[in-house]
C-alpha positions, 0 to 999 in steps of 0.5 A: 237020623244022625248019631247026634240026634240019637244021643240027644233023644236018649238024653231027652228020654232020660231027663223026661223032657220033650223035644218041643221044650228043648226048642223053646229053651234054645235059640231056635224058633221051630223044631224043624230048624233045630232038627236040621242044625242037629242033623247037619252037626252044627257045633254051635248048636250041639254045644248049646243043646249040651249046655241046656241038657246039662242044666236040667 
């Protein structure tokens, strides 16, 4: 698991949000695609996720 994924999972726990809900709020259609993009370190994806988590 990448460091990005670990940080995102911690934020999800702190904000009481499921990964499935995060997928629904993002541009991704599947959890698999989102996980793959996060683990690869896609800057566009990471900034989108950061923006979503900051809104919540």
